[in-house]
C-alpha positions as CSV (number, residue, x, y, z in Angstrom):
1,M,-10.8,0.1,17.9
2,G,-10.1,0.0,14.0
3,I,-11.0,-2.7,11.7
4,I,-9.8,-6.5,12.4
5,L,-8.9,-8.5,9.2
6,F,-9.2,-12.2,9.5
7,F,-9.7,-16.1,7.9
8,F,-11.4,-18.6,9.5
9,S,-9.4,-21.4,10.0
10,N,-11.8,-23.6,7.9
11,D,-12.0,-21.5,4.7
12,H,-12.3,-22.0,1.7
13,E,-11.6,-20.6,-2.2
14,P,-12.6,-18.2,-3.3
15,I,-9.6,-16.4,-0.8
16,R,-11.3,-14.3,1.0
17,V,-10.4,-11.8,4.2
18,H,-13.0,-10.7,6.9
19,G,-13.3,-7.2,8.1
20,Q,-14.8,-6.6,11.4
21,K,-15.5,-3.5,13.8
22,R,-17.6,-4.4,16.9
23,E,-20.8,-6.2,15.3
24,F,-20.3,-5.1,11.8
25,E,-18.4,-7.1,9.2
26,S,-17.7,-7.4,5.6
27,K,-16.0,-9.6,3.6
28,A,-13.5,-9.5,0.3
29,N,-13.4,-12.0,-2.3
30,F,-10.6,-12.0,-4.2
31,M,-11.2,-13.9,-8.0
32,I,-8.1,-15.3,-9.2
33,G,-7.7,-16.2,-12.9
34,N,-4.5,-17.1,-14.5
35,G,-2.4,-16.2,-11.2
36,E,-3.5,-13.1,-10.9
37,I,-6.3,-11.4,-9.4
38,I,-9.0,-10.4,-11.8
39,V,-11.6,-8.9,-9.2
40,I,-12.1,-8.2,-5.4
41,Q,-15.7,-8.7,-4.9
42,F,-17.0,-6.9,-1.3
43,V,-19.9,-8.7,0.4
44,N,-21.9,-7.9,3.1
45,V,-22.0,-10.5,6.6
46,K,-24.5,-10.0,9.0
47,E,-24.4,-6.1,9.6
48,P,-22.3,-4.6,7.4
49,L,-19.3,-2.2,7.9
50,K,-20.8,1.5,7.5
51,D,-19.6,4.3,5.6
52,K,-16.1,5.8,5.9
53,D,-15.3,1.7,7.9
54,L,-16.4,0.2,4.4
55,L,-14.4,2.7,2.6
56,N,-11.6,2.0,4.9
57,F,-11.7,-1.9,4.7
58,K,-11.7,-1.6,0.8
59,I,-9.3,0.6,0.4
60,F,-7.1,-1.5,2.7
61,A,-8.0,-4.6,0.4
62,I,-7.1,-3.0,-2.8
63,K,-4.0,-2.1,-1.4
64,Y,-2.8,-4.9,0.5
65,H,-4.2,-7.6,-1.9
66,F,-1.0,-9.4,-2.6
67,Q,-0.1,-9.7,1.2
68,I,-3.8,-11.0,2.1
69,V,-3.4,-13.6,-1.2
70,H,0.1,-14.2,0.1
71,K,-1.1,-15.0,4.1
72,W,-4.3,-17.2,2.5
73,K,-2.6,-19.3,0.4
74,D,0.4,-20.1,3.4
75,Y,-2.1,-20.8,5.5
76,F,-4.5,-22.8,3.4
77,E,-2.6,-24.2,0.6
78,E,1.4,-24.4,2.1
79,K,-0.1,-24.8,5.7
80,K,2.3,-22.8,7.3
81,K,1.9,-20.7,10.3
82,V,0.5,-16.9,9.6
83,T,2.0,-14.2,12.2
84,F,-0.8,-11.5,13.2
85,E,0.2,-8.0,12.4
86,V,-0.8,-4.7,13.5
87,I,-1.0,-1.7,11.0
88,K,-2.4,1.4,12.9
89,R,-2.6,3.3,9.4
90,I,-3.4,2.7,5.8
91,K,0.5,4.0,4.1
């Protein structure tokens, strides 16, 4: 089982995505300034992701930051339906 990334349907700014594997969870907050991401802040939630899982979550959030922010804005700002995606490996 890999890491599941998700938004809560009642979420609010800052733009964020949660990463969860079993009972472990962390989140990435995307701080935006002048329309650009200025920093990605990684925060522990409950029992945080550990070691390789946390590293993979960070790599994924950094590599796919544009897509994550775009989906968040589509859902929360544009009220569009967003689709579920399966990514088997970080490319």
